[in-house]
Steps between C-alpha positions, in 0.01 A plus 500: 500500500523293829832667590357841438204442734734357766721820492220742516324312784813438709587875483149578639463266796649473850546126469673439157596137580121415499438621153442215245389513141350193317499509125255304295547518122223405254605592149517883457341541852693526826347485843703637785386410856665740738493400869629728781470500884147603617662798681636619157170472294401865550833612379487292188139594415525870609220746561209422279716235322741769348818310561349181359375673201839666429677158545267340251541777253877487503492107466253521207728754334794268530298204385368698190867506370495118490145487355365325821209579723558505866261469795632585850293367800584594849430224719468508882 
């Protein structure tokens, strides 16, 4: 899941070298903390959060194949 979030985020931003994803695993729950440059926050979130919602939907669909629950947090 971590790699999927990284690939998606890096394709959206102007500063891909500043994209980091921290993964915290707790049983069947995975927390992914996405950090991007402050200048790229708008690109990752999108208008009214559409990009962020789409990213979370894709990651949750991938996680459901592995019977895991995933939460993606975008951190400034």
